C-alpha positions in Angstrom: -36.4 -13.5 -13.7 -33.2 -14.2 -15.5 -34.7 -15.7 -18.4 -38.2 -15.8 -19.7 -38.6 -18.8 -21.9 -41.8 -17.2 -23.9 -39.8 -14.0 -24.8 -38.6 -13.6 -28.3 -35.4 -11.6 -27.1 -34.4 -14.0 -24.4 -34.6 -16.7 -27.1 -32.3 -14.6 -29.4 -29.8 -14.2 -26.3 -30.1 -18.0 -26.0 -29.2 -18.5 -29.8 -32.7 -20.3 -30.3 -33.5 -17.7 -32.9 -30.8 -16.4 -35.2 -29.8 -12.5 -35.1 -27.1 -10.3 -36.6 -25.0 -10.0 -33.6 -23.5 -6.4 -33.3 -21.9 -7.0 -29.5 -22.0 -9.3 -26.5 -20.7 -9.5 -23.0 -21.9 -11.0 -19.8 -24.6 -8.4 -19.3 -25.8 -7.0 -22.5 -26.4 -8.2 -26.1 -27.0 -5.9 -29.3 -28.5 -7.1 -32.7 -29.4 -5.5 -35.9 -33.0 -4.8 -36.1 -34.9 -7.0 -38.4 -37.3 -4.2 -39.9 -34.9 -1.2 -39.4 -36.0 2.3 -39.8 -32.6 3.7 -40.5 -29.2 2.7 -42.4 -27.8 1.8 -38.8 -30.6 0.5 -36.4 -29.7 -2.0 -34.0 -31.0 -2.9 -30.6 -29.2 -3.1 -27.3 -30.8 -5.4 -24.6 -30.0 -6.4 -20.9 -29.4 -10.4 -20.9 -31.3 -10.6 -17.9 -35.2 -10.4 -18.3 -36.4 -6.8 -17.4 -39.9 -6.4 -19.0 -39.6 -2.5 -19.5 -38.1 0.7 -18.1 -41.3 0.6 -15.8 -39.7 -2.3 -14.0 -36.2 -0.9 -13.5 -34.8 -1.2 -9.9 -31.6 0.4 -8.2 -30.0 -2.8 -8.9 -30.2 -2.2 -12.8 -28.4 1.0 -12.8 -24.9 -0.6 -13.7 -26.4 -2.3 -16.8 -28.3 0.5 -17.8 -25.1 2.6 -17.4 -23.5 0.0 -19.5 -25.8 0.1 -22.2 -26.0 4.0 -22.4 -22.1 4.2 -22.6 -21.9 1.3 -25.1 -24.6 3.0 -27.7 -22.2 5.7 -28.9 -19.4 3.2 -29.3 -21.6 0.8 -31.4 -23.2 3.5 -33.3 -20.0 4.9 -34.6 -18.6 1.4 -35.3 -21.7 0.4 -37.0 -21.6 3.4 -39.6 -22.9 6.6 -37.8 -21.1 9.7 -38.7 -19.2 11.6 -35.8 -20.6 14.2 -33.6 -21.8 17.0 -34.2 -22.3 16.6 -38.0 -23.3 13.2 -37.6 -25.1 11.3 -34.6 -27.6 8.9 -33.7 -31.0 8.5 -32.1 -31.8 6.4 -28.8 -35.2 5.3 -28.3 -36.7 3.2 -25.4 -40.5 2.4 -25.7 -42.1 1.5 -22.5 -45.7 -0.1 -22.3 -48.4 -0.4 -24.9 -48.9 3.4 -24.7 -45.3 4.0 -25.2 -45.1 1.8 -28.7 -43.2 -1.2 -26.9 -43.9 -4.3 -29.0 -41.5 -6.7 -27.2 -41.7 -7.0 -23.4 -38.0 -7.1 -22.9 -36.3 -3.7 -22.1 -34.6 -2.7 -25.4 -32.9 0.4 -26.6 -33.1 1.3 -30.1 -29.9 3.0 -31.7 -30.8 4.5 -35.2 -28.6 6.6 -37.4 -27.6 7.9 -40.6 -28.9 11.0 -42.6 -32.3 11.9 -41.0 -33.6 8.4 -40.7 -36.7 9.7 -38.6 -39.4 9.2 -41.3 -41.2 6.5 -39.4 -40.9 8.2 -36.1 -41.2 11.8 -34.7 -39.0 14.5 -35.4 
């Protein structure tokens, strides 16, 4: 499914719900988290509606590769300190037991000085 009319992230991509955009191209959309856990906290999502990591197919390899290679670039552009002293964290929650709250695949990018107080170390 390219778009789910009931999905909050699909609505953000379509501009129906406002967001603080970090990046956009034909395949992905990145925006700041509305309840950040860290000084730098944004999400990168595929524009095509994929419910979770559990639904990824071989055809999704290119978009996932793009997301994973875009994450460091956007992390540093948005305030993360350079590696190795600095860095960032990437999280992908999958399904209810994995802590996924929105059923649209999304990659959290978090950074800043040890922002993991709400997550596991």
